[in-house]
Legacy VTK file of the C-alpha trace (Angstrom):
# vtk DataFile Version 3.0
C-alpha trace
ASCII
DATASET POLYDATA
POINTS 429 float
134.062 123.387 112.462
132.949 119.832 113.260
130.875 118.001 110.697
127.150 118.072 111.413
125.717 114.723 112.481
123.533 112.999 109.888
121.943 109.615 109.364
123.990 107.033 107.471
123.321 107.057 103.734
120.443 104.741 102.902
119.302 104.505 106.544
116.403 106.880 106.925
114.458 108.470 109.746
110.727 107.807 109.602
109.257 111.144 110.653
106.039 111.753 112.611
104.066 112.710 109.493
105.098 109.415 107.870
104.482 106.968 110.706
100.640 106.939 110.505
100.836 105.182 107.113
103.329 102.663 108.541
101.118 101.940 111.537
98.088 101.565 109.269
99.847 99.007 107.061
101.361 97.074 109.968
98.159 96.969 112.026
96.046 95.968 109.008
98.375 93.069 108.270
98.686 91.989 111.912
94.894 91.851 112.202
94.684 89.836 108.976
97.308 87.343 110.176
95.482 86.909 113.476
92.411 85.939 111.484
94.378 83.217 109.685
95.886 81.818 112.883
99.492 83.018 112.471
101.610 83.859 115.529
104.269 86.556 115.843
107.936 85.719 116.443
110.714 88.260 117.074
114.320 87.438 116.152
117.564 89.342 116.818
118.987 91.711 114.223
122.503 90.225 114.574
123.299 86.607 113.677
126.480 84.633 113.054
127.607 85.216 109.467
127.640 81.468 108.804
123.853 81.407 109.100
123.423 83.513 105.972
126.365 81.993 104.095
124.804 78.533 104.515
121.190 79.596 104.157
121.151 82.251 101.446
124.100 80.685 99.620
127.671 81.665 98.947
127.946 83.126 95.476
124.695 85.051 95.752
124.819 88.842 95.471
123.429 89.170 98.993
126.232 87.184 100.641
129.060 88.262 98.342
128.352 91.987 98.029
125.539 93.268 100.203
125.856 92.062 103.806
126.967 94.220 106.723
129.509 91.900 108.357
132.074 92.592 111.084
134.151 90.894 113.773
133.001 91.382 117.351
135.360 91.677 120.318
135.645 87.901 120.519
136.779 87.753 116.902
133.540 86.097 115.754
132.020 87.135 112.435
128.567 88.668 112.872
126.143 89.980 110.253
123.212 92.367 110.429
120.351 90.330 109.002
119.770 90.928 105.271
116.505 88.936 105.313
114.310 87.146 107.846
113.834 83.547 106.732
117.262 82.209 107.779
116.929 83.697 111.270
113.410 82.333 111.642
114.556 78.830 110.650
117.420 79.086 113.133
114.994 80.087 115.910
112.592 77.268 115.055
115.428 74.741 115.165
117.075 76.134 118.301
113.841 76.056 120.304
112.511 72.782 118.912
109.404 74.389 117.436
109.236 72.070 114.438
110.086 68.798 116.191
107.726 65.879 115.872
106.122 67.340 112.780
104.649 70.331 114.654
103.037 72.810 112.273
104.234 76.349 112.852
102.603 79.373 111.185
104.744 82.381 112.110
105.140 86.017 111.148
107.604 88.784 111.979
108.409 92.365 111.128
111.457 94.577 111.498
114.499 96.149 109.858
116.825 94.332 107.451
120.183 95.559 106.127
121.861 95.344 102.721
124.669 97.425 101.286
123.051 98.562 98.047
122.970 101.783 96.066
120.166 103.753 97.744
117.288 104.761 95.499
113.594 105.371 95.873
112.045 102.217 97.311
115.424 100.533 97.936
117.446 101.426 101.025
120.323 100.044 103.081
118.118 99.741 106.129
114.704 98.593 105.011
111.761 96.963 106.736
109.979 93.731 105.959
106.923 91.846 107.097
107.568 88.137 106.710
105.556 84.947 107.085
106.983 81.407 107.420
105.158 78.049 107.677
106.798 74.745 108.639
105.762 71.086 108.277
103.070 71.546 105.643
104.310 70.108 102.315
101.278 70.482 100.052
100.135 73.155 97.615
97.238 74.027 99.907
99.421 76.100 102.266
101.229 77.726 99.316
97.808 78.785 98.071
96.802 80.082 101.515
99.850 82.337 101.689
99.155 83.799 98.264
95.440 84.224 98.994
96.347 85.877 102.301
98.435 88.511 100.485
95.648 88.956 97.936
93.238 89.700 100.770
95.675 92.281 102.148
95.704 94.132 98.823
91.909 94.146 98.902
91.821 95.512 102.437
94.285 98.260 101.464
92.395 99.083 98.262
95.302 98.317 95.931
94.213 95.003 94.404
94.014 96.538 90.918
97.562 97.930 91.173
99.423 94.628 91.714
99.849 91.491 89.618
100.772 87.990 90.771
103.633 86.293 88.924
103.962 82.578 89.543
106.538 79.888 88.807
107.779 76.533 90.007
111.480 75.831 90.439
111.067 72.080 90.785
113.268 69.839 92.875
116.984 70.392 93.444
117.715 67.549 90.996
115.512 69.112 88.318
117.163 72.490 88.810
120.602 70.892 88.557
119.683 69.348 85.190
118.267 72.647 83.991
121.303 74.557 85.254
123.604 72.331 83.179
121.488 72.905 80.076
121.336 76.665 80.643
125.089 76.959 81.219
125.793 74.937 78.052
123.522 77.291 76.090
125.089 80.460 77.525
128.699 79.322 77.168
128.399 79.708 73.407
127.172 83.284 73.981
129.395 84.214 76.922
130.985 87.246 75.281
127.553 88.731 74.618
126.466 88.579 78.269
126.615 91.606 80.553
129.345 91.659 83.219
127.101 90.569 86.100
125.708 87.669 84.103
129.219 86.538 83.160
130.102 86.418 86.858
126.902 84.510 87.668
127.777 81.794 85.157
130.055 80.211 87.767
128.150 81.176 90.908
124.375 81.259 90.319
123.503 80.904 86.611
119.731 80.767 87.200
119.903 84.386 88.359
120.828 85.342 84.779
117.184 84.666 83.892
116.239 87.638 86.079
118.727 90.038 84.453
117.406 93.535 83.780
119.838 94.038 80.860
117.887 94.049 77.586
120.680 92.509 75.521
120.948 89.591 77.962
117.198 89.076 77.911
117.359 88.984 74.103
119.947 86.180 74.325
117.627 84.190 76.595
114.784 84.060 74.056
116.054 80.773 72.641
117.375 79.363 75.935
116.080 76.106 77.466
113.062 76.595 79.737
112.930 75.334 83.299
109.537 73.679 82.965
110.933 71.255 80.370
113.161 69.804 83.107
110.661 69.561 85.952
109.986 66.327 87.807
106.454 64.906 87.886
105.982 65.531 91.608
106.818 69.235 91.267
104.508 69.551 88.242
101.666 67.943 90.226
102.350 70.329 93.142
102.238 73.293 90.765
98.987 72.125 89.176
97.483 71.758 92.661
98.492 75.307 93.512
97.041 76.745 90.311
93.789 74.823 90.830
93.323 76.408 94.247
94.048 79.913 92.983
91.633 79.337 90.109
88.974 78.142 92.559
88.944 81.482 94.403
89.219 83.529 91.204
92.749 84.806 91.849
94.395 85.773 88.546
98.095 85.175 87.929
100.754 85.175 85.244
103.195 82.278 84.715
106.748 83.658 84.564
109.319 80.923 83.927
112.152 83.433 84.471
111.057 84.077 88.051
113.738 82.379 90.160
113.968 84.705 93.205
117.365 85.850 94.464
118.158 83.307 97.163
119.469 79.778 96.797
117.092 78.070 99.208
113.919 78.232 97.080
112.377 75.114 95.477
109.082 74.409 93.773
106.693 77.357 94.313
108.067 80.842 93.675
105.899 83.942 93.433
106.044 87.723 93.347
103.481 90.474 93.518
104.590 93.272 91.196
103.335 96.737 90.322
103.952 99.178 87.500
103.210 102.174 89.747
106.693 102.454 91.321
109.017 102.440 88.316
111.941 100.026 88.472
111.201 98.960 92.068
108.204 96.895 91.018
108.285 93.920 93.430
106.310 94.578 96.612
106.081 91.002 97.913
107.827 87.753 97.077
108.351 84.289 98.410
108.157 80.587 97.822
108.930 77.128 99.094
112.228 76.101 100.761
111.826 72.457 101.771
115.563 71.794 102.102
116.565 74.759 104.248
115.939 73.250 107.707
118.027 70.158 106.936
120.677 72.440 105.442
120.955 73.970 108.932
121.318 70.542 110.560
117.690 69.781 111.330
115.514 66.942 110.121
113.929 67.354 106.666
111.126 69.872 107.204
108.885 71.432 104.549
108.896 75.225 104.633
107.244 78.026 102.692
106.982 81.773 103.236
107.126 85.269 101.849
108.328 88.756 102.703
107.007 92.165 101.717
108.827 95.476 101.757
107.158 98.000 104.060
108.799 101.041 102.428
107.575 100.063 98.979
104.059 99.286 100.179
103.834 102.602 102.035
105.127 104.340 98.897
102.479 102.530 96.842
99.745 103.544 99.301
100.870 107.157 99.048
101.220 107.036 95.248
97.685 105.685 94.899
96.278 108.083 97.510
95.109 105.222 99.719
96.349 106.417 103.126
93.153 107.134 105.104
92.855 110.817 105.972
91.714 110.104 109.510
95.144 108.619 110.323
96.657 112.073 110.399
93.680 113.934 111.797
94.565 116.543 114.430
93.495 116.612 118.060
89.829 116.694 118.965
90.271 118.956 121.964
92.769 121.405 123.465
92.534 122.265 127.171
93.680 125.749 128.198
94.160 126.229 131.946
95.113 129.465 133.705
96.661 129.329 137.166
97.968 126.449 139.250
94.582 125.478 140.674
93.067 125.354 137.182
96.014 123.315 135.872
95.539 120.706 138.623
91.772 120.535 138.049
92.318 120.407 134.267
94.655 117.452 134.589
92.034 115.508 136.547
89.291 116.548 134.138
91.333 115.460 131.108
91.859 111.979 132.534
88.124 111.672 133.279
87.362 112.515 129.650
89.892 109.946 128.398
88.164 107.329 130.577
84.699 108.341 129.364
85.554 108.597 125.622
88.166 105.988 124.633
90.237 107.146 121.696
89.593 110.857 122.189
92.527 113.007 121.060
92.951 115.504 123.856
95.881 117.893 124.245
96.487 119.597 127.579
98.422 122.873 127.442
101.877 122.578 128.994
104.208 125.397 129.925
101.590 127.890 131.106
101.156 131.144 129.213
98.657 133.950 128.833
95.143 133.509 127.512
96.234 134.781 124.103
99.280 132.545 123.835
97.388 129.413 124.911
94.641 130.092 122.409
97.246 130.502 119.677
98.650 127.087 120.551
95.138 125.622 120.604
94.449 126.940 117.118
97.830 125.823 115.777
97.256 122.290 117.086
94.408 121.856 114.614
92.016 120.811 117.387
88.266 120.981 116.730
87.436 122.465 120.130
89.073 124.370 122.971
88.224 124.020 126.661
88.907 126.961 128.955
89.464 126.560 132.661
90.242 129.518 134.946
89.322 130.766 138.421
85.712 131.662 137.489
85.128 128.283 135.820
86.616 126.498 138.849
84.328 128.365 141.218
81.243 127.415 139.187
82.410 123.889 138.247
82.010 124.605 134.553
84.316 124.598 131.539
84.341 127.090 128.694
83.776 125.092 125.498
84.550 126.837 122.211
84.556 125.521 118.605
87.828 126.396 116.837
86.732 125.379 113.333
83.669 126.884 111.699
80.946 128.790 113.478
79.736 128.487 117.040
79.749 130.476 120.251
81.532 129.614 123.472
79.374 127.811 126.024
79.831 126.995 129.671
79.349 123.266 130.253
79.007 121.684 133.694
81.793 119.224 134.507
79.388 116.302 134.919
77.762 117.014 131.545
81.040 117.470 129.690
81.647 113.842 128.525
78.177 113.590 126.975
78.437 117.057 125.393
81.895 116.364 123.973
80.858 112.976 122.566
77.887 114.588 120.799
80.066 117.358 119.351
82.691 114.910 118.092
79.979 112.824 116.429
78.766 115.885 114.508
82.265 117.210 113.645
LINES 1 430
429 0 1 2 3 4 5 6 7 8 9 10 11 12 13 14 15 16 17 18 19 20 21 22 23 24 25 26 27 28 29 30 31 32 33 34 35 36 37 38 39 40 41 42 43 44 45 46 47 48 49 50 51 52 53 54 55 56 57 58 59 60 61 62 63 64 65 66 67 68 69 70 71 72 73 74 75 76 77 78 79 80 81 82 83 84 85 86 87 88 89 90 91 92 93 94 95 96 97 98 99 100 101 102 103 104 105 106 107 108 109 110 111 112 113 114 115 116 117 118 119 120 121 122 123 124 125 126 127 128 129 130 131 132 133 134 135 136 137 138 139 140 141 142 143 144 145 146 147 148 149 150 151 152 153 154 155 156 157 158 159 160 161 162 163 164 165 166 167 168 169 170 171 172 173 174 175 176 177 178 179 180 181 182 183 184 185 186 187 188 189 190 191 192 193 194 195 196 197 198 199 200 201 202 203 204 205 206 207 208 209 210 211 212 213 214 215 216 217 218 219 220 221 222 223 224 225 226 227 228 229 230 231 232 233 234 235 236 237 238 239 240 241 242 243 244 245 246 247 248 249 250 251 252 253 254 255 256 257 258 259 260 261 262 263 264 265 266 267 268 269 270 271 272 273 274 275 276 277 278 279 280 281 282 283 284 285 286 287 288 289 290 291 292 293 294 295 296 297 298 299 300 301 302 303 304 305 306 307 308 309 310 311 312 313 314 315 316 317 318 319 320 321 322 323 324 325 326 327 328 329 330 331 332 333 334 335 336 337 338 339 340 341 342 343 344 345 346 347 348 349 350 351 352 353 354 355 356 357 358 359 360 361 362 363 364 365 366 367 368 369 370 371 372 373 374 375 376 377 378 379 380 381 382 383 384 385 386 387 388 389 390 391 392 393 394 395 396 397 398 399 400 401 402 403 404 405 406 407 408 409 410 411 412 413 414 415 416 417 418 419 420 421 422 423 424 425 426 427 428
């Protein structure tokens, strides 16, 4: 027997009962971004592998172990995007969107791909909403991005379930000095490090700060701290950011071990974390990447952004019971029609009702069937009301109108009076 077809491990179907929560999150955020003046951009899923090797950084876990990379028929190395920032920077450069100091405030959403061990809240195909801003160098825009996410949590009702962690990574020169000091400290303790941290000593030693291994974290207690190596300009930028967050009453925690997982970050780094999802606690993260555009061959261009994981945020909404019930409410109305003439009239009547009551959820019976079978389908649909249209109703230009939930007798309603009657019933339901 042939093997049954299944989805690839870690790449999940999002089923009809799940999509209302996704649409709610995405539409809430899109509306919020519109209010802040951000514009949507859509980038391809496939990019040349070099884009991520140069942007994310060779030696990072993402590039070395997690990317889906293959040769196309022309022998060129392509990669399914593991994150959105590099592709957005490429698009901005390619189309000249940042030339002449133009400010760009962009957002995007879509699937990303990383070869990781699938677990709850972490998948091989996952979805992100990302925001990127170009040509604004000050702490004011960093603050706006963080405040924007804070407002999203308030709109979704989860502000009490997430905490902002904040750090500054300084300039590339400051990080280089700190990296040397950290490596010197860890070399004397190399044998006590976990295997991943030993490998990172030669590739990305700052990532050791973010290790989840308790013994490694214990070793780091006496390690040099990044803030002792910061340049004055980065410290002033960080103070400006904190002042703005303080001004609006946004609480945060300083976490000097927060370095993010990608090489392109500088100065501001932040994460929103929760304790409600176990080990998968980060729901949004980002920071400043002022050197990334020039790294791709463009002129020096300040950049800052963030990305949030849709799966984790939907999971958090569900865990906290914050998915509005009305998102999955059933149909308002089910139209049963008996005979070809009634089916034709019912189709016209249904479209008139959709015109008269925007947003009405109206199901029209398809596939014919007896009175009993159509009523069974009407009841199973969960609709509040059934409409009945047969030869007698056609002759008298009325529709049988029957409540399917609770009490109430069937009434005959004239076609012209139906929109007003239905609107009144829906208001009371």
